[in-house]
Every structure is written in C-alpha cells, then in structure tokens.
C-alpha positions in Angstrom: 34.3 -3.1 -24.8 31.5 -4.2 -27.2 30.6 -1.3 -29.1 27.7 0.9 -27.2 24.8 1.2 -29.6 21.8 3.0 -30.0 18.5 3.1 -31.3 17.9 5.4 -34.0 14.2 6.0 -33.6 13.0 9.6 -32.0 11.1 9.3 -28.8 8.4 10.7 -28.5 7.0 13.4 -25.8 4.5 11.1 -24.7 5.9 7.7 -25.5 6.8 6.5 -22.3 7.4 2.3 -23.4 9.4 3.8 -25.7 11.6 6.0 -23.9 12.2 2.8 -21.1 12.9 0.4 -24.1 15.9 2.5 -25.2 16.9 2.9 -21.5 16.8 -1.1 -20.5 18.6 -1.6 -24.6 21.3 0.4 -22.2 21.3 -2.0 -20.1 20.8 -5.0 -21.7 23.7 -4.0 -24.1 26.1 -3.3 -22.0 26.0 -6.2 -19.7 27.2 -5.2 -16.9 27.1 -8.0 -14.8 31.0 -8.3 -14.5 33.2 -6.1 -13.2 35.7 -6.2 -16.4 33.0 -4.5 -18.3 31.9 -1.7 -15.8 35.8 -0.9 -16.3 35.5 -0.8 -19.9 33.2 1.2 -20.1 34.4 4.8 -22.0 32.2 7.2 -20.5 33.1 9.9 -22.4 32.3 7.8 -25.8 28.6 7.3 -24.3 27.6 10.4 -22.9 28.5 11.9 -26.4 26.1 9.2 -28.2 23.2 9.9 -26.4 23.4 13.4 -26.2 24.0 13.5 -30.1 21.0 11.2 -30.1 19.2 14.2 -27.3 19.5 17.2 -29.8 18.5 15.3 -32.7 15.0 15.4 -30.9 12.8 18.5 -32.4 13.0 21.3 -30.4 9.3 21.5 -28.7 10.3 18.2 -26.7 12.7 20.3 -24.4 11.3 19.1 -21.3 11.9 14.9 -22.6 15.5 16.2 -23.6 16.3 17.6 -19.7 15.0 14.0 -18.3 17.5 12.4 -21.0 20.6 14.7 -20.7 20.2 14.2 -16.3 19.8 10.4 -17.0 23.3 10.2 -20.0 24.5 12.1 -16.2 23.6 9.4 -14.0 24.3 6.5 -16.8 27.9 7.9 -17.3 28.8 8.4 -13.4 26.7 4.9 -11.8 28.9 2.8 -15.1 32.2 4.4 -14.3 31.5 3.6 -10.3 30.4 -0.6 -11.3 26.8 0.3 -10.2 24.9 1.2 -13.3 22.9 -2.4 -13.4 22.3 -1.9 -9.7 20.6 1.5 -10.2 19.1 1.1 -13.8 15.2 1.6 -11.8 16.5 5.0 -10.5 17.6 5.7 -14.2 14.4 4.1 -16.0 12.5 6.6 -13.1 14.2 10.0 -13.9 13.4 8.5 -17.9 10.6 8.3 -17.7 8.4 8.2 -14.6 5.8 6.2 -13.7 2.5 8.5 -12.8 1.5 7.7 -8.8 -1.9 7.5 -8.2 -4.1 7.3 -4.8 -8.2 6.1 -4.7 -10.1 7.4 -1.8 -13.6 6.2 0.1 -15.9 8.0 2.2 -16.9 7.0 5.4 -20.2 4.7 4.0 -18.5 3.6 1.1 -16.5 0.6 -0.2 -14.8 0.5 -2.9 -13.1 -2.2 -5.1 -9.9 -2.0 -7.4 -7.5 -4.0 -9.7 -4.1 -3.0 -9.4 -1.8 -2.9 -12.6 -0.1 -7.0 -12.4 -4.0 -8.4 -11.3 -3.8 -7.6 -7.4 -7.3 -7.2 -6.2 -8.1 -4.8 -3.9 -11.0 -3.4 -1.4 -11.4 -0.6 0.2 -13.1 0.3 3.6 -15.0 3.8 4.7 -12.7 6.4 5.4 -9.6 4.8 3.4 -7.0 5.9 1.1 -4.6 3.5 -0.9 -1.4 5.2 -2.9 -0.4 2.8 -5.6 1.7 3.6 -8.9 0.5 3.2 -12.4 2.3 0.6 -13.0 5.0 -1.4 -10.9 8.7 -1.7 -11.9 11.5 -2.6 -10.4 11.8 -5.6 -7.8 9.3 -4.4 -5.4 5.4 -3.9 -5.6 5.0 -0.9 -3.4 1.3 0.8 -2.1 0.6 2.5 0.9 -2.7 2.1 2.8 -4.8 4.4 5.2 -7.8 2.7 6.8 -8.5 -0.8 6.4 -8.2 -3.1 3.1 -8.7 -6.0 1.8 -6.0 -7.6 -0.9 -6.4 -10.4 -3.1 -2.6 -10.2 -4.7 -1.2 -11.9 -7.5 1.2 -14.3 -7.3 4.9 -13.3 -8.2 7.9 -15.1 -6.9 10.5 -12.4 -8.0 8.7 -9.5 -7.4 7.6 -9.3 -3.7 4.6 -7.3 -3.0 4.8 -4.4 0.1 2.1 -3.1 1.8 3.2 0.3 3.5 1.1 1.3 6.9 2.4 4.0 8.5 5.1 2.5 10.1 4.4 -1.7 9.2 5.3 -3.1 5.9 3.4 -6.5 5.2 5.5 -8.3 2.6 3.7 -11.4 0.6 4.6 -13.2 -2.6 1.1 -13.7 -3.4 -1.8 -14.4 -0.8 -4.9 -12.3 0.9 -5.1 -10.1 3.7 -6.8 -7.7 5.6 -4.9 -4.4 6.7 -6.3 -2.0 9.4 -4.4 0.8 9.6 -6.6 4.1 10.5 -4.8 7.3 11.7 -6.8 7.7 14.7 -6.8 4.2 15.7 -4.5 3.1 18.6 -2.6 -0.2 16.4 -2.4 -1.3 13.1 -4.1 -5.2 12.2 -3.5 -7.8 9.9 -5.1 -10.7 9.3 -4.7 -13.8 7.1 -6.9 -15.4 4.7 -4.8 -17.2 2.4 -0.7 -17.7 1.9 2.2 -16.5 4.0 2.5 -13.0 5.2 5.4 -11.4 6.9 4.7 -8.7 8.8 7.4 -5.9 9.8 7.1 -3.1 12.6 9.9 -1.2 14.2 11.2 -2.5 17.4 10.0 -5.6 16.2 11.4 -9.3 15.1 9.3 -9.6 11.4 6.2 -11.6 13.0 4.8 -14.6 10.1 1.5 -15.1 9.9 -0.3 -18.0 8.1 -4.2 -18.8 7.8 -6.6 -17.6 10.2 -4.0 -15.7 12.0 -3.9 -12.2 13.3 -0.8 -9.8 14.6 -2.0 -5.9 16.4 0.7 -3.8 16.6 0.1 -1.4 19.6 1.4 2.3 18.3 2.1 3.4 21.8 3.7 0.3 23.0 5.2 -0.9 20.0 4.8 -4.2 21.0 3.1 -7.0 19.2 0.0 -9.3 19.5 -0.1 -12.7 17.6 -3.6 -14.4 17.8 -5.0 -17.6 16.3 -7.6 -18.9 15.4 -9.6 -16.0 14.0 -13.0 -15.3 12.0 -11.5 -13.9 8.8 -15.0 -14.2 7.0 -16.6 -12.2 10.2 -13.5 -9.7 9.9 -13.6 -9.2 6.5 -17.1 -9.1 5.4 -17.3 -5.2 5.2 -16.2 -6.0 1.9 -19.8 -7.6 1.2 -21.2 -4.7 3.2 -21.4 -6.5 6.3 -21.2 -5.0 9.7 -20.3 -8.1 12.1 -18.2 -7.8 15.1 -16.6 -10.7 16.1 -15.0 -10.1 20.5 -14.2 -6.8 18.9 -12.7 -4.4 22.2 -15.8 -1.9 22.6 -13.7 1.1 21.3 -12.6 -0.9 18.0 -16.8 -1.2 17.5 -18.0 2.5 17.8 -14.8 3.8 15.8 -16.6 1.7 13.1 -20.2 3.0 13.9 -18.9 6.8 13.6 -17.2 6.0 9.6 -19.6 3.6 8.9 -23.0 6.3 10.1 -20.9 9.7 9.9 -22.1 10.6 13.7 -20.0 11.0 17.5 -20.7 8.7 20.3 -18.7 8.9 23.2 -18.4 5.7 26.1 -17.9 6.2 29.5 -14.2 5.1 31.1 -15.6 1.8 32.3 -16.2 0.6 29.1 -13.3 0.2 28.1 -12.7 -3.3 29.1 -16.5 -4.3 26.7 -16.3 -6.2 24.1 -18.8 -6.8 21.9 -19.8 -9.7 19.6 -23.0 -8.9 17.0 -24.2 -9.3 13.5 -25.5 -5.5 13.3 -26.2 -5.8 9.0 -29.1 -3.7 7.2 -29.3 -2.5 11.0 -30.2 0.9 11.9 -27.7 3.5 13.7 -30.7 3.7 16.2 -31.4 0.0 17.0 -27.3 -0.7 16.5 -26.5 1.6 19.7 -29.7 -0.1 21.7 -28.2 -3.5 21.1 -24.8 -2.0 22.1 -26.2 -0.8 25.2 -27.5 -3.7 26.1 -24.6 -5.8 25.8 -22.3 -3.5 27.9 -25.3 -3.0 30.1 -26.1 0.7 29.9 -27.6 2.7 28.0 -27.1 4.7 24.5 -28.4 8.2 24.8 -29.3 10.8 21.4 -27.6 14.3 21.1 -31.1 16.8 20.5 -29.5 17.4 17.0 -29.3 13.3 16.3 -25.6 13.9 14.9 -23.6 12.2 18.3 -24.5 9.8 21.2 -23.1 9.5 24.7 -22.8 5.6 25.8 -23.1 4.9 29.6 -23.2 1.8 31.4 -21.9 -0.8 34.3 -19.7 -2.4 31.6 -19.2 -6.1 31.1 
C-alpha cells in the first residue's frame, strides 16, 4: 500500500475550494482504480490520521470539523468495500456542499442568466429555475418549472440535464426550448440546434434534431413528435415578441393570462381551434378582439376589467 499522506495546512471555515481540494487529494493519492489498492486500504490508520487532522483545527470551526468527521467515516466505509472512487462526489458534497439557488420571474417578465459552465438561460414569465452555484460530478443538472430557452455550453464529459416534472431532457451542447408549466397538460421540447434526448416515464427516449418538437401529454403519458416547426417564432418571447403559429387556443389563452395578468375563459366548442398571429406590442384589448375574430366569436370583458369570456361558433 502506498503511504496515505495529507495536507498539513489548516482548513478555514469558509474556504470551500481548499476543503474540496483536500478530499480530491485523498482520491488522487489512493488511486483506487483497481481492486488491489482498495483491499489494501488500512482503514484504522486512515481514520486516525483524518481525525488527527480534524482535532488540530481551532475550536471555532466546529461545524467544519463535524462535516469532516462524517466524511472520514464515509471514506473508511466506502474504501473497505472498494467503492470509494465511485462515490467521491457524495463525499465531497458532505465536506463542501454546493449552494443551491433559484431564479424566478413574474408573469410578464423575461430574465436571462449565465450558469457557471457558460450555459445561457432565458426564463419566460411565471417560471422558475433551480440550479447549483457550480457544477460537480459527472452531469450538469438544473430544474425548470415554466418555460426556458437554453444555449448549453458543450462538454462531452459532462452531459447537461434539464428536469421538468417527470420529463428529463439531456444534451451535450445545443440550444432548445422547454415548456413545462404546472397548470398545462403537457411538457414540450423544441430544438433549435444540435441533438437532444428527451425521456419521460412509460416512454422510450425521443431524440430530436433542429426544427423538431416532442409533446408529452401528462394525462395519457403519450409522446407526439412534430417536424418542421418555426423555432424562431416559438422562442421569440425571449426578445419580448408574442408570436403564435398553429398554437392551440387553450395554450394561447394561457400565454395571454400570464403575460397580461388576466383571467380568460372560453366556450368548450372552441377547444379545437388553433391560432396563428403576431401579437407583439399589441394591447390586451386588441389581442382579445383578434382572437375573437379568428374563432368567429366575441370577447366579453368583465366589469372590473380583470377577466374575459370568449364565445363563438368555433373554427
């Protein structure tokens, strides 16, 4: 067995990088790539040296010491079972946890943000993104609730994963739009560039290339793929545009409700209608007049002006 050495430098309570480097040094020096090294691991000596290092820390750094004691225990258990290298990121997370953050937008707000790996994200109105302060491990993972457009920084060794409810979208480096509002009956992924793999329960992985879309129905758990979509129109919201192209009326009304903070109800017989229009810089009153005309009906505004009722013959 190679002699297991440790850094002698004391760890400062807020120095996350130093803590992580120390743990990484353990793995680098152990070189547990083969089973023989793992079997030769002297757990008593290792644990003794780790705890000696912890005891040498000043008393005020008690929280850090507790984390290192826990990590030391995990290191010993995993090393004796030959699994230490496989679980190195779990140990690092115990010693130096990465802060989890969240970005949220209002109904008519659009926000842009760059993640630590260089990935650019545009977040549409009434949406949320949960993400780590920095990425660690074998994948880069974030969670989107609502709608977002992403330009993912390419990394062959670290796939990028977007979780949207039960749907998981995985890429290496590409740009795509994901729409997953909790109140809508579907999750939709549209690809602008590159190749995307989309996975959902009870479905095989769907691979998409540019100008392709997949729509997962939350109720029926079915997937529908569409080709030749207009991605520029679909993602125009990130520039403040409001363009719809062959969009189901129900989805159009949901966009109107989020964008203008108003309630809109429509007769059931209008559910089969689809809308194509450019509502960019158009007032709410005029948007509703245009929609009503397209469904051959009328849009009645409430007395307080906070809601609309859409009636008509249908399409």
